[in-house]
ROPALO-312411 format. One record per atom (N, C-alpha, C): atom name; x, y, z; residue number from 1; residue in three letters. Coordinates in Angstrom, 3 decimals. Last residue first. Example, Ala and Ser with C-alpha at 12.3 -4.5 7.8 and 13.67 -1.06 7.14 Angstrom:
residues 2
<selum atome="N" x="12.850" y="-2.250" z="7.080" num="2" residu="Ser"/>
<selum atome="CA" x="13.670" y="-1.060" z="7.140" num="2" residu="Ser"/>
<selum atome="C" x="12.900" y="0.030" z="7.870" num="2" residu="Ser"/>
<selum atome="N" x="13.190" y="-5.690" z="7.800" num="1" residu="Ala"/>
<selum atome="CA" x="12.300" y="-4.500" z="7.800" num="1" residu="Ala"/>
<selum atome="C" x="13.200" y="-3.300" z="7.800" num="1" residu="Ala"/>
//
This chain:
residues 115
<selum atome="N" x="43.150" y="-112.377" z="52.938" num="115" residu="Unk"/>
<selum atome="CA" x="42.412" y="-113.876" z="53.161" num="115" residu="Unk"/>
<selum atome="C" x="43.112" y="-114.541" z="53.848" num="115" residu="Unk"/>
<selum atome="N" x="41.984" y="-108.729" z="52.944" num="114" residu="Unk"/>
<selum atome="CA" x="43.356" y="-110.115" z="53.913" num="114" residu="Unk"/>
<selum atome="C" x="42.321" y="-111.374" z="53.681" num="114" residu="Unk"/>
<selum atome="N" x="40.315" y="-107.394" z="51.739" num="113" residu="Unk"/>
<selum atome="CA" x="41.415" y="-107.970" z="51.394" num="113" residu="Unk"/>
<selum atome="C" x="42.230" y="-109.408" z="51.717" num="113" residu="Unk"/>
<selum atome="N" x="38.794" y="-106.749" z="53.896" num="112" residu="Unk"/>
<selum atome="CA" x="37.893" y="-107.131" z="52.505" num="112" residu="Unk"/>
<selum atome="C" x="39.198" y="-107.863" z="51.755" num="112" residu="Unk"/>
<selum atome="N" x="39.721" y="-106.190" z="56.573" num="111" residu="Unk"/>
<selum atome="CA" x="38.249" y="-106.556" z="56.305" num="111" residu="Unk"/>
<selum atome="C" x="38.390" y="-107.805" z="54.888" num="111" residu="Unk"/>
<selum atome="N" x="41.401" y="-104.049" z="55.251" num="110" residu="Unk"/>
<selum atome="CA" x="42.251" y="-105.176" z="55.803" num="110" residu="Unk"/>
<selum atome="C" x="41.019" y="-106.672" z="55.350" num="110" residu="Unk"/>
<selum atome="N" x="39.782" y="-102.026" z="54.248" num="109" residu="Unk"/>
<selum atome="CA" x="40.727" y="-102.841" z="53.361" num="109" residu="Unk"/>
<selum atome="C" x="41.558" y="-104.515" z="53.844" num="109" residu="Unk"/>
<selum atome="N" x="38.582" y="-101.391" z="56.740" num="108" residu="Unk"/>
<selum atome="CA" x="38.114" y="-101.725" z="55.991" num="108" residu="Unk"/>
<selum atome="C" x="38.849" y="-102.631" z="54.729" num="108" residu="Unk"/>
<selum atome="N" x="41.230" y="-100.177" z="57.618" num="107" residu="Unk"/>
<selum atome="CA" x="39.951" y="-101.550" z="58.493" num="107" residu="Unk"/>
<selum atome="C" x="39.499" y="-101.595" z="57.576" num="107" residu="Unk"/>
<selum atome="N" x="41.714" y="-98.116" z="56.431" num="106" residu="Unk"/>
<selum atome="CA" x="42.376" y="-99.575" z="56.512" num="106" residu="Unk"/>
<selum atome="C" x="41.788" y="-100.437" z="57.363" num="106" residu="Unk"/>
<selum atome="N" x="39.325" y="-96.534" z="57.046" num="105" residu="Unk"/>
<selum atome="CA" x="39.467" y="-96.914" z="55.488" num="105" residu="Unk"/>
<selum atome="C" x="40.574" y="-98.336" z="55.337" num="105" residu="Unk"/>
<selum atome="N" x="40.026" y="-95.929" z="59.779" num="104" residu="Unk"/>
<selum atome="CA" x="39.138" y="-96.510" z="59.229" num="104" residu="Unk"/>
<selum atome="C" x="38.800" y="-97.416" z="57.970" num="104" residu="Unk"/>
<selum atome="N" x="42.874" y="-94.613" z="58.884" num="103" residu="Unk"/>
<selum atome="CA" x="42.935" y="-95.800" z="59.390" num="103" residu="Unk"/>
<selum atome="C" x="41.416" y="-96.443" z="59.408" num="103" residu="Unk"/>
<selum atome="N" x="41.770" y="-92.203" z="57.524" num="102" residu="Unk"/>
<selum atome="CA" x="42.588" y="-92.949" z="56.774" num="102" residu="Unk"/>
<selum atome="C" x="42.556" y="-94.515" z="58.005" num="102" residu="Unk"/>
<selum atome="N" x="40.343" y="-91.124" z="59.574" num="101" residu="Unk"/>
<selum atome="CA" x="39.704" y="-91.770" z="58.338" num="101" residu="Unk"/>
<selum atome="C" x="40.911" y="-92.948" z="58.112" num="101" residu="Unk"/>
<selum atome="N" x="42.022" y="-91.078" z="61.679" num="100" residu="Unk"/>
<selum atome="CA" x="41.054" y="-91.606" z="62.012" num="100" residu="Unk"/>
<selum atome="C" x="41.024" y="-92.204" z="60.988" num="100" residu="Unk"/>
<selum atome="N" x="43.722" y="-89.007" z="60.198" num="99" residu="Unk"/>
<selum atome="CA" x="44.174" y="-90.277" z="60.624" num="99" residu="Unk"/>
<selum atome="C" x="43.681" y="-91.268" z="61.241" num="99" residu="Unk"/>
<selum atome="N" x="42.071" y="-86.516" z="60.659" num="98" residu="Unk"/>
<selum atome="CA" x="42.195" y="-87.608" z="59.008" num="98" residu="Unk"/>
<selum atome="C" x="43.009" y="-89.012" z="59.065" num="98" residu="Unk"/>
<selum atome="N" x="41.782" y="-86.202" z="62.540" num="97" residu="Unk"/>
<selum atome="CA" x="40.709" y="-86.956" z="62.196" num="97" residu="Unk"/>
<selum atome="C" x="40.758" y="-87.315" z="60.707" num="97" residu="Unk"/>
<selum atome="N" x="43.962" y="-85.525" z="63.889" num="96" residu="Unk"/>
<selum atome="CA" x="43.615" y="-86.486" z="64.421" num="96" residu="Unk"/>
<selum atome="C" x="42.839" y="-87.160" z="63.724" num="96" residu="Unk"/>
<selum atome="N" x="44.656" y="-83.499" z="61.917" num="95" residu="Unk"/>
<selum atome="CA" x="45.582" y="-84.282" z="61.728" num="95" residu="Unk"/>
<selum atome="C" x="44.931" y="-84.890" z="62.500" num="95" residu="Unk"/>
<selum atome="N" x="41.381" y="-81.968" z="60.247" num="94" residu="Unk"/>
<selum atome="CA" x="42.599" y="-81.767" z="61.267" num="94" residu="Unk"/>
<selum atome="C" x="43.328" y="-83.109" z="61.535" num="94" residu="Unk"/>
<selum atome="N" x="39.999" y="-82.038" z="58.239" num="93" residu="Unk"/>
<selum atome="CA" x="40.673" y="-81.614" z="58.041" num="93" residu="Unk"/>
<selum atome="C" x="42.136" y="-80.972" z="58.984" num="93" residu="Unk"/>
<selum atome="N" x="36.817" y="-81.563" z="58.715" num="92" residu="Unk"/>
<selum atome="CA" x="37.595" y="-83.395" z="58.923" num="92" residu="Unk"/>
<selum atome="C" x="39.144" y="-83.003" z="58.757" num="92" residu="Unk"/>
<selum atome="N" x="35.611" y="-78.876" z="60.551" num="91" residu="Unk"/>
<selum atome="CA" x="36.464" y="-79.957" z="59.748" num="91" residu="Unk"/>
<selum atome="C" x="37.026" y="-80.694" z="60.139" num="91" residu="Unk"/>
<selum atome="N" x="32.506" y="-78.430" z="60.592" num="90" residu="Unk"/>
<selum atome="CA" x="33.319" y="-79.111" z="61.681" num="90" residu="Unk"/>
<selum atome="C" x="34.221" y="-79.458" z="60.666" num="90" residu="Unk"/>
<selum atome="N" x="29.832" y="-77.473" z="59.519" num="89" residu="Unk"/>
<selum atome="CA" x="31.182" y="-76.758" z="59.135" num="89" residu="Unk"/>
<selum atome="C" x="32.116" y="-77.074" z="60.094" num="89" residu="Unk"/>
<selum atome="N" x="27.809" y="-79.059" z="59.719" num="88" residu="Unk"/>
<selum atome="CA" x="28.136" y="-78.303" z="61.228" num="88" residu="Unk"/>
<selum atome="C" x="29.381" y="-77.766" z="60.668" num="88" residu="Unk"/>
<selum atome="N" x="27.345" y="-80.230" z="57.037" num="87" residu="Unk"/>
<selum atome="CA" x="26.117" y="-79.796" z="57.955" num="87" residu="Unk"/>
<selum atome="C" x="26.881" y="-78.971" z="59.136" num="87" residu="Unk"/>
<selum atome="N" x="29.958" y="-81.516" z="56.273" num="86" residu="Unk"/>
<selum atome="CA" x="28.598" y="-80.347" z="55.656" num="86" residu="Unk"/>
<selum atome="C" x="27.811" y="-80.121" z="56.293" num="86" residu="Unk"/>
<selum atome="N" x="31.057" y="-82.292" z="58.464" num="85" residu="Unk"/>
<selum atome="CA" x="31.689" y="-81.168" z="57.706" num="85" residu="Unk"/>
<selum atome="C" x="30.332" y="-80.119" z="57.203" num="85" residu="Unk"/>
<selum atome="N" x="29.478" y="-84.100" z="58.958" num="84" residu="Unk"/>
<selum atome="CA" x="29.556" y="-83.319" z="60.238" num="84" residu="Unk"/>
<selum atome="C" x="30.166" y="-82.362" z="59.624" num="84" residu="Unk"/>
<selum atome="N" x="29.371" y="-86.074" z="56.784" num="83" residu="Unk"/>
<selum atome="CA" x="28.119" y="-85.395" z="56.863" num="83" residu="Unk"/>
<selum atome="C" x="28.306" y="-84.141" z="58.238" num="83" residu="Unk"/>
<selum atome="N" x="32.305" y="-87.204" z="56.717" num="82" residu="Unk"/>
<selum atome="CA" x="31.715" y="-86.182" z="55.730" num="82" residu="Unk"/>
<selum atome="C" x="30.328" y="-85.090" z="55.738" num="82" residu="Unk"/>
<selum atome="N" x="32.747" y="-87.922" z="58.951" num="81" residu="Unk"/>
<selum atome="CA" x="33.387" y="-86.989" z="59.050" num="81" residu="Unk"/>
<selum atome="C" x="32.438" y="-85.974" z="58.161" num="81" residu="Unk"/>
<selum atome="N" x="30.832" y="-89.932" z="59.238" num="80" residu="Unk"/>
<selum atome="CA" x="30.574" y="-89.406" z="60.520" num="80" residu="Unk"/>
<selum atome="C" x="31.559" y="-88.269" z="59.866" num="80" residu="Unk"/>
<selum atome="N" x="31.152" y="-92.163" z="57.146" num="79" residu="Unk"/>
<selum atome="CA" x="30.378" y="-91.177" z="56.874" num="79" residu="Unk"/>
<selum atome="C" x="30.545" y="-90.570" z="58.084" num="79" residu="Unk"/>
<selum atome="N" x="33.887" y="-93.659" z="57.629" num="78" residu="Unk"/>
<selum atome="CA" x="33.971" y="-92.464" z="56.694" num="78" residu="Unk"/>
<selum atome="C" x="32.342" y="-91.564" z="56.263" num="78" residu="Unk"/>
<selum atome="N" x="32.801" y="-94.746" z="60.429" num="77" residu="Unk"/>
<selum atome="CA" x="34.006" y="-93.027" z="60.806" num="77" residu="Unk"/>
<selum atome="C" x="34.301" y="-92.416" z="59.003" num="77" residu="Unk"/>
<selum atome="N" x="31.289" y="-96.271" z="59.576" num="76" residu="Unk"/>
<selum atome="CA" x="30.936" y="-94.871" z="60.351" num="76" residu="Unk"/>
<selum atome="C" x="31.831" y="-94.105" z="60.386" num="76" residu="Unk"/>
<selum atome="N" x="32.351" y="-97.887" z="57.968" num="75" residu="Unk"/>
<selum atome="CA" x="31.642" y="-97.325" z="57.388" num="75" residu="Unk"/>
<selum atome="C" x="30.991" y="-96.317" z="58.396" num="75" residu="Unk"/>
<selum atome="N" x="34.228" y="-99.061" z="60.344" num="74" residu="Unk"/>
<selum atome="CA" x="34.850" y="-98.582" z="59.360" num="74" residu="Unk"/>
<selum atome="C" x="33.735" y="-97.438" z="58.606" num="74" residu="Unk"/>
<selum atome="N" x="32.033" y="-100.328" z="61.464" num="73" residu="Unk"/>
<selum atome="CA" x="32.901" y="-99.866" z="62.315" num="73" residu="Unk"/>
<selum atome="C" x="33.665" y="-98.317" z="61.505" num="73" residu="Unk"/>
<selum atome="N" x="31.528" y="-102.420" z="59.757" num="72" residu="Unk"/>
<selum atome="CA" x="29.985" y="-101.474" z="60.502" num="72" residu="Unk"/>
<selum atome="C" x="30.918" y="-100.461" z="61.219" num="72" residu="Unk"/>
<selum atome="N" x="33.929" y="-103.853" z="59.586" num="71" residu="Unk"/>
<selum atome="CA" x="33.716" y="-102.957" z="58.376" num="71" residu="Unk"/>
<selum atome="C" x="32.164" y="-101.675" z="58.693" num="71" residu="Unk"/>
<selum atome="N" x="33.929" y="-104.556" z="62.287" num="70" residu="Unk"/>
<selum atome="CA" x="34.715" y="-104.081" z="61.702" num="70" residu="Unk"/>
<selum atome="C" x="34.356" y="-103.303" z="60.139" num="70" residu="Unk"/>
<selum atome="N" x="31.454" y="-106.487" z="61.789" num="69" residu="Unk"/>
<selum atome="CA" x="31.669" y="-105.551" z="63.005" num="69" residu="Unk"/>
<selum atome="C" x="32.959" y="-104.378" z="62.758" num="69" residu="Unk"/>
<selum atome="N" x="31.862" y="-108.592" z="59.733" num="68" residu="Unk"/>
<selum atome="CA" x="31.001" y="-107.227" z="59.228" num="68" residu="Unk"/>
<selum atome="C" x="31.050" y="-106.562" z="60.687" num="68" residu="Unk"/>
<selum atome="N" x="34.462" y="-109.614" z="61.263" num="67" residu="Unk"/>
<selum atome="CA" x="34.359" y="-108.683" z="59.743" num="67" residu="Unk"/>
<selum atome="C" x="33.138" y="-108.063" z="59.501" num="67" residu="Unk"/>
<selum atome="N" x="33.168" y="-110.881" z="63.291" num="66" residu="Unk"/>
<selum atome="CA" x="34.698" y="-109.867" z="63.086" num="66" residu="Unk"/>
<selum atome="C" x="34.542" y="-109.296" z="61.927" num="66" residu="Unk"/>
<selum atome="N" x="32.299" y="-113.248" z="61.941" num="65" residu="Unk"/>
<selum atome="CA" x="31.176" y="-111.489" z="62.441" num="65" residu="Unk"/>
<selum atome="C" x="32.237" y="-110.815" z="62.556" num="65" residu="Unk"/>
<selum atome="N" x="32.706" y="-114.573" z="58.812" num="64" residu="Unk"/>
<selum atome="CA" x="33.278" y="-113.805" z="60.050" num="64" residu="Unk"/>
<selum atome="C" x="32.295" y="-112.782" z="60.721" num="64" residu="Unk"/>
<selum atome="N" x="31.740" y="-115.104" z="56.374" num="63" residu="Unk"/>
<selum atome="CA" x="31.936" y="-116.432" z="57.235" num="63" residu="Unk"/>
<selum atome="C" x="32.545" y="-115.460" z="58.963" num="63" residu="Unk"/>
<selum atome="N" x="31.615" y="-113.643" z="54.066" num="62" residu="Unk"/>
<selum atome="CA" x="32.703" y="-114.041" z="54.875" num="62" residu="Unk"/>
<selum atome="C" x="32.969" y="-115.327" z="55.419" num="62" residu="Unk"/>
<selum atome="N" x="28.668" y="-113.706" z="53.607" num="61" residu="Unk"/>
<selum atome="CA" x="29.866" y="-113.554" z="52.802" num="61" residu="Unk"/>
<selum atome="C" x="31.472" y="-114.072" z="52.768" num="61" residu="Unk"/>
<selum atome="N" x="27.486" y="-113.934" z="55.560" num="60" residu="Unk"/>
<selum atome="CA" x="27.350" y="-114.971" z="54.550" num="60" residu="Unk"/>
<selum atome="C" x="28.150" y="-114.483" z="53.523" num="60" residu="Unk"/>
<selum atome="N" x="28.340" y="-111.584" z="57.020" num="59" residu="Unk"/>
<selum atome="CA" x="28.760" y="-112.749" z="57.443" num="59" residu="Unk"/>
<selum atome="C" x="28.750" y="-114.134" z="56.119" num="59" residu="Unk"/>
<selum atome="N" x="27.284" y="-109.688" z="55.074" num="58" residu="Unk"/>
<selum atome="CA" x="28.749" y="-109.720" z="55.254" num="58" residu="Unk"/>
<selum atome="C" x="29.235" y="-110.831" z="55.832" num="58" residu="Unk"/>
<selum atome="N" x="25.018" y="-110.073" z="55.386" num="57" residu="Unk"/>
<selum atome="CA" x="25.270" y="-110.204" z="53.823" num="57" residu="Unk"/>
<selum atome="C" x="26.690" y="-110.515" z="54.140" num="57" residu="Unk"/>
<selum atome="N" x="24.209" y="-109.576" z="58.259" num="56" residu="Unk"/>
<selum atome="CA" x="23.434" y="-110.964" z="57.448" num="56" residu="Unk"/>
<selum atome="C" x="24.576" y="-110.987" z="56.269" num="56" residu="Unk"/>
<selum atome="N" x="24.841" y="-106.865" z="58.662" num="55" residu="Unk"/>
<selum atome="CA" x="25.566" y="-108.039" z="59.335" num="55" residu="Unk"/>
<selum atome="C" x="25.335" y="-109.150" z="58.179" num="55" residu="Unk"/>
<selum atome="N" x="23.308" y="-105.864" z="56.752" num="54" residu="Unk"/>
<selum atome="CA" x="24.461" y="-105.762" z="56.925" num="54" residu="Unk"/>
<selum atome="C" x="25.228" y="-106.867" z="57.718" num="54" residu="Unk"/>
<selum atome="N" x="20.674" y="-106.376" z="57.921" num="53" residu="Unk"/>
<selum atome="CA" x="20.958" y="-107.025" z="56.663" num="53" residu="Unk"/>
<selum atome="C" x="22.510" y="-107.215" z="56.434" num="53" residu="Unk"/>
<selum atome="N" x="20.952" y="-105.086" z="60.526" num="52" residu="Unk"/>
<selum atome="CA" x="20.643" y="-106.388" z="60.359" num="52" residu="Unk"/>
<selum atome="C" x="20.659" y="-107.294" z="59.236" num="52" residu="Unk"/>
<selum atome="N" x="20.992" y="-102.529" z="59.630" num="51" residu="Unk"/>
<selum atome="CA" x="22.420" y="-103.136" z="60.733" num="51" residu="Unk"/>
<selum atome="C" x="22.259" y="-104.778" z="60.323" num="51" residu="Unk"/>
<selum atome="N" x="18.922" y="-101.849" z="58.459" num="50" residu="Unk"/>
<selum atome="CA" x="20.273" y="-102.150" z="57.501" num="50" residu="Unk"/>
<selum atome="C" x="21.261" y="-102.495" z="58.289" num="50" residu="Unk"/>
<selum atome="N" x="17.272" y="-102.441" z="60.828" num="49" residu="Unk"/>
<selum atome="CA" x="16.985" y="-103.193" z="59.435" num="49" residu="Unk"/>
<selum atome="C" x="18.418" y="-103.438" z="58.641" num="49" residu="Unk"/>
<selum atome="N" x="18.139" y="-100.066" z="62.146" num="48" residu="Unk"/>
<selum atome="CA" x="17.755" y="-101.705" z="62.610" num="48" residu="Unk"/>
<selum atome="C" x="17.675" y="-102.662" z="61.772" num="48" residu="Unk"/>
<selum atome="N" x="17.351" y="-97.862" z="60.792" num="47" residu="Unk"/>
<selum atome="CA" x="18.749" y="-98.283" z="61.472" num="47" residu="Unk"/>
<selum atome="C" x="18.966" y="-99.632" z="61.679" num="47" residu="Unk"/>
<selum atome="N" x="14.941" y="-98.419" z="60.264" num="46" residu="Unk"/>
<selum atome="CA" x="15.538" y="-98.584" z="59.246" num="46" residu="Unk"/>
<selum atome="C" x="16.712" y="-98.649" z="59.496" num="46" residu="Unk"/>
<selum atome="N" x="13.452" y="-98.354" z="62.689" num="45" residu="Unk"/>
<selum atome="CA" x="13.394" y="-99.771" z="61.660" num="45" residu="Unk"/>
<selum atome="C" x="14.368" y="-99.511" z="61.020" num="45" residu="Unk"/>
<selum atome="N" x="14.583" y="-95.533" z="64.367" num="44" residu="Unk"/>
<selum atome="CA" x="14.950" y="-96.407" z="64.540" num="44" residu="Unk"/>
<selum atome="C" x="14.770" y="-98.098" z="63.702" num="44" residu="Unk"/>
<selum atome="N" x="13.531" y="-92.957" z="62.747" num="43" residu="Unk"/>
<selum atome="CA" x="15.182" y="-93.096" z="62.025" num="43" residu="Unk"/>
<selum atome="C" x="15.007" y="-95.052" z="63.065" num="43" residu="Unk"/>
<selum atome="N" x="10.968" y="-92.531" z="63.592" num="42" residu="Unk"/>
<selum atome="CA" x="11.021" y="-92.080" z="62.509" num="42" residu="Unk"/>
<selum atome="C" x="12.605" y="-93.483" z="61.740" num="42" residu="Unk"/>
<selum atome="N" x="11.260" y="-92.490" z="66.485" num="41" residu="Unk"/>
<selum atome="CA" x="10.926" y="-93.172" z="65.953" num="41" residu="Unk"/>
<selum atome="C" x="10.556" y="-93.449" z="64.154" num="41" residu="Unk"/>
<selum atome="N" x="13.221" y="-91.088" z="67.132" num="40" residu="Unk"/>
<selum atome="CA" x="13.956" y="-92.604" z="67.329" num="40" residu="Unk"/>
<selum atome="C" x="12.577" y="-93.271" z="66.414" num="40" residu="Unk"/>
<selum atome="N" x="12.327" y="-88.162" z="66.654" num="39" residu="Unk"/>
<selum atome="CA" x="13.642" y="-89.305" z="65.373" num="39" residu="Unk"/>
<selum atome="C" x="14.159" y="-90.231" z="65.833" num="39" residu="Unk"/>
<selum atome="N" x="10.204" y="-88.604" z="68.515" num="38" residu="Unk"/>
<selum atome="CA" x="9.731" y="-88.318" z="66.953" num="38" residu="Unk"/>
<selum atome="C" x="11.123" y="-89.405" z="65.764" num="38" residu="Unk"/>
<selum atome="N" x="11.935" y="-88.227" z="70.681" num="37" residu="Unk"/>
<selum atome="CA" x="10.728" y="-89.579" z="69.889" num="37" residu="Unk"/>
<selum atome="C" x="10.794" y="-89.428" z="68.950" num="37" residu="Unk"/>
<selum atome="N" x="13.380" y="-86.084" z="70.484" num="36" residu="Unk"/>
<selum atome="CA" x="14.315" y="-86.903" z="70.823" num="36" residu="Unk"/>
<selum atome="C" x="13.057" y="-88.611" z="70.133" num="36" residu="Unk"/>
<selum atome="N" x="12.653" y="-82.706" z="70.349" num="35" residu="Unk"/>
<selum atome="CA" x="11.923" y="-84.158" z="69.889" num="35" residu="Unk"/>
<selum atome="C" x="12.801" y="-85.725" z="69.233" num="35" residu="Unk"/>
<selum atome="N" x="13.923" y="-80.292" z="70.421" num="34" residu="Unk"/>
<selum atome="CA" x="13.194" y="-81.340" z="71.235" num="34" residu="Unk"/>
<selum atome="C" x="12.684" y="-82.353" z="71.209" num="34" residu="Unk"/>
<selum atome="N" x="15.319" y="-79.758" z="67.562" num="33" residu="Unk"/>
<selum atome="CA" x="16.007" y="-79.675" z="69.101" num="33" residu="Unk"/>
<selum atome="C" x="15.326" y="-80.530" z="70.333" num="33" residu="Unk"/>
<selum atome="N" x="14.240" y="-79.968" z="65.558" num="32" residu="Unk"/>
<selum atome="CA" x="14.156" y="-81.161" z="66.218" num="32" residu="Unk"/>
<selum atome="C" x="15.014" y="-81.036" z="67.522" num="32" residu="Unk"/>
<selum atome="N" x="14.219" y="-77.357" z="64.702" num="31" residu="Unk"/>
<selum atome="CA" x="13.210" y="-77.948" z="64.558" num="31" residu="Unk"/>
<selum atome="C" x="12.895" y="-79.395" z="65.313" num="31" residu="Unk"/>
<selum atome="N" x="16.830" y="-76.323" z="63.790" num="30" residu="Unk"/>
<selum atome="CA" x="15.973" y="-75.969" z="65.352" num="30" residu="Unk"/>
<selum atome="C" x="14.883" y="-76.438" z="65.718" num="30" residu="Unk"/>
<selum atome="N" x="18.742" y="-78.746" z="62.362" num="29" residu="Unk"/>
<selum atome="CA" x="17.740" y="-77.904" z="62.306" num="29" residu="Unk"/>
<selum atome="C" x="17.363" y="-77.516" z="63.831" num="29" residu="Unk"/>
<selum atome="N" x="21.598" y="-79.815" z="63.886" num="28" residu="Unk"/>
<selum atome="CA" x="21.898" y="-78.731" z="62.873" num="28" residu="Unk"/>
<selum atome="C" x="19.913" y="-78.349" z="62.329" num="28" residu="Unk"/>
<selum atome="N" x="21.248" y="-80.477" z="66.485" num="27" residu="Unk"/>
<selum atome="CA" x="21.953" y="-79.551" z="66.106" num="27" residu="Unk"/>
<selum atome="C" x="22.268" y="-78.713" z="64.543" num="27" residu="Unk"/>
<selum atome="N" x="19.380" y="-82.586" z="65.774" num="26" residu="Unk"/>
<selum atome="CA" x="19.025" y="-82.066" z="66.736" num="26" residu="Unk"/>
<selum atome="C" x="19.985" y="-80.358" z="66.488" num="26" residu="Unk"/>
<selum atome="N" x="20.707" y="-84.717" z="64.328" num="25" residu="Unk"/>
<selum atome="CA" x="19.610" y="-83.539" z="63.635" num="25" residu="Unk"/>
<selum atome="C" x="19.276" y="-82.247" z="64.097" num="25" residu="Unk"/>
<selum atome="N" x="22.238" y="-86.576" z="65.284" num="24" residu="Unk"/>
<selum atome="CA" x="23.069" y="-85.080" z="65.024" num="24" residu="Unk"/>
<selum atome="C" x="21.741" y="-83.948" z="64.089" num="24" residu="Unk"/>
<selum atome="N" x="20.786" y="-88.596" z="65.418" num="23" residu="Unk"/>
<selum atome="CA" x="21.661" y="-88.510" z="66.977" num="23" residu="Unk"/>
<selum atome="C" x="21.778" y="-86.811" z="66.596" num="23" residu="Unk"/>
<selum atome="N" x="19.780" y="-89.195" z="62.964" num="22" residu="Unk"/>
<selum atome="CA" x="19.120" y="-89.513" z="64.186" num="22" residu="Unk"/>
<selum atome="C" x="19.653" y="-88.902" z="65.267" num="22" residu="Unk"/>
<selum atome="N" x="21.854" y="-88.503" z="61.654" num="21" residu="Unk"/>
<selum atome="CA" x="20.545" y="-87.896" z="61.001" num="21" residu="Unk"/>
<selum atome="C" x="19.997" y="-87.874" z="62.892" num="21" residu="Unk"/>
<selum atome="N" x="23.243" y="-90.703" z="62.120" num="20" residu="Unk"/>
<selum atome="CA" x="23.930" y="-89.270" z="62.134" num="20" residu="Unk"/>
<selum atome="C" x="22.871" y="-88.592" z="62.006" num="20" residu="Unk"/>
<selum atome="N" x="21.868" y="-93.218" z="61.209" num="19" residu="Unk"/>
<selum atome="CA" x="22.494" y="-92.805" z="62.934" num="19" residu="Unk"/>
<selum atome="C" x="22.725" y="-91.318" z="63.113" num="19" residu="Unk"/>
<selum atome="N" x="21.669" y="-92.733" z="58.658" num="18" residu="Unk"/>
<selum atome="CA" x="20.471" y="-92.796" z="59.440" num="18" residu="Unk"/>
<selum atome="C" x="20.872" y="-92.212" z="60.873" num="18" residu="Unk"/>
<selum atome="N" x="24.383" y="-93.528" z="58.006" num="17" residu="Unk"/>
<selum atome="CA" x="23.869" y="-92.059" z="57.742" num="17" residu="Unk"/>
<selum atome="C" x="22.931" y="-91.962" z="58.400" num="17" residu="Unk"/>
<selum atome="N" x="24.565" y="-96.137" z="58.645" num="16" residu="Unk"/>
<selum atome="CA" x="25.457" y="-95.169" z="59.477" num="16" residu="Unk"/>
<selum atome="C" x="24.923" y="-93.260" z="59.315" num="16" residu="Unk"/>
<selum atome="N" x="22.944" y="-97.429" z="56.677" num="15" residu="Unk"/>
<selum atome="CA" x="22.562" y="-97.362" z="58.699" num="15" residu="Unk"/>
<selum atome="C" x="22.778" y="-96.269" z="59.228" num="15" residu="Unk"/>
<selum atome="N" x="24.140" y="-96.834" z="54.566" num="14" residu="Unk"/>
<selum atome="CA" x="23.023" y="-96.186" z="54.764" num="14" residu="Unk"/>
<selum atome="C" x="22.843" y="-96.170" z="56.394" num="14" residu="Unk"/>
<selum atome="N" x="26.172" y="-98.502" z="55.137" num="13" residu="Unk"/>
<selum atome="CA" x="26.158" y="-96.787" z="54.622" num="13" residu="Unk"/>
<selum atome="C" x="25.234" y="-96.349" z="54.942" num="13" residu="Unk"/>
<selum atome="N" x="25.448" y="-101.005" z="56.411" num="12" residu="Unk"/>
<selum atome="CA" x="26.102" y="-100.390" z="56.757" num="12" residu="Unk"/>
<selum atome="C" x="26.335" y="-98.865" z="56.560" num="12" residu="Unk"/>
<selum atome="N" x="24.771" y="-101.543" z="52.891" num="11" residu="Unk"/>
<selum atome="CA" x="23.496" y="-101.705" z="53.744" num="11" residu="Unk"/>
<selum atome="C" x="24.038" y="-100.751" z="55.316" num="11" residu="Unk"/>
<selum atome="N" x="26.714" y="-101.379" z="51.628" num="10" residu="Unk"/>
<selum atome="CA" x="25.807" y="-100.858" z="51.219" num="10" residu="Unk"/>
<selum atome="C" x="24.993" y="-100.150" z="52.990" num="10" residu="Unk"/>
<selum atome="N" x="27.643" y="-104.124" z="52.906" num="9" residu="Unk"/>
<selum atome="CA" x="28.881" y="-101.800" z="53.071" num="9" residu="Unk"/>
<selum atome="C" x="27.792" y="-101.739" z="52.292" num="9" residu="Unk"/>
<selum atome="N" x="26.241" y="-105.688" z="51.861" num="8" residu="Unk"/>
<selum atome="CA" x="26.587" y="-105.638" z="53.383" num="8" residu="Unk"/>
<selum atome="C" x="27.323" y="-104.068" z="53.733" num="8" residu="Unk"/>
<selum atome="N" x="26.292" y="-105.811" z="49.286" num="7" residu="Unk"/>
<selum atome="CA" x="25.668" y="-105.285" z="49.641" num="7" residu="Unk"/>
<selum atome="C" x="25.344" y="-104.734" z="51.164" num="7" residu="Unk"/>
<selum atome="N" x="29.381" y="-106.279" z="49.230" num="6" residu="Unk"/>
<selum atome="CA" x="29.121" y="-104.937" z="48.829" num="6" residu="Unk"/>
<selum atome="C" x="27.627" y="-104.922" z="49.295" num="6" residu="Unk"/>
<selum atome="N" x="29.030" y="-109.126" z="49.785" num="5" residu="Unk"/>
<selum atome="CA" x="29.826" y="-108.254" z="50.473" num="5" residu="Unk"/>
<selum atome="C" x="29.312" y="-106.536" z="50.539" num="5" residu="Unk"/>
<selum atome="N" x="27.197" y="-110.168" z="47.878" num="4" residu="Unk"/>
<selum atome="CA" x="26.441" y="-109.671" z="49.097" num="4" residu="Unk"/>
<selum atome="C" x="27.618" y="-109.196" z="49.990" num="4" residu="Unk"/>
<selum atome="N" x="29.106" y="-110.102" z="45.617" num="3" residu="Unk"/>
<selum atome="CA" x="27.597" y="-109.122" z="45.540" num="3" residu="Unk"/>
<selum atome="C" x="27.340" y="-109.175" z="46.815" num="3" residu="Unk"/>
<selum atome="N" x="32.343" y="-110.100" z="46.466" num="2" residu="Unk"/>
<selum atome="CA" x="31.201" y="-110.498" z="46.263" num="2" residu="Unk"/>
<selum atome="C" x="29.981" y="-109.574" z="46.195" num="2" residu="Unk"/>
<selum atome="N" x="35.334" y="-108.837" z="44.697" num="1" residu="Unk"/>
<selum atome="CA" x="34.479" y="-108.891" z="45.972" num="1" residu="Unk"/>
<selum atome="C" x="33.360" y="-109.136" z="45.485" num="1" residu="Unk"/>
//
């Protein structure tokens, strides 16, 4: 696995973490309930840069934009259940969520391993 591919995956992972907090902090902490513009101001630039570099690194590594898109999707589905379980106590251990998480892992594996 190339360094660029790993950097791209890391950038997408960080972007998805930030997106989760940008969208869902309002549900976790009372302070955030009425501050959508503050959340947008804090998270927008880091999220945009992480997605931009993630796409660049993965495209440079694989030569395919679809690979970048699908890895970005897969990373979102790997971060969302973990953060939602940790902060909101919503179980990720339902059949639907587990199957979807496994499928997201499969999408990432297909994009990385299938030549």
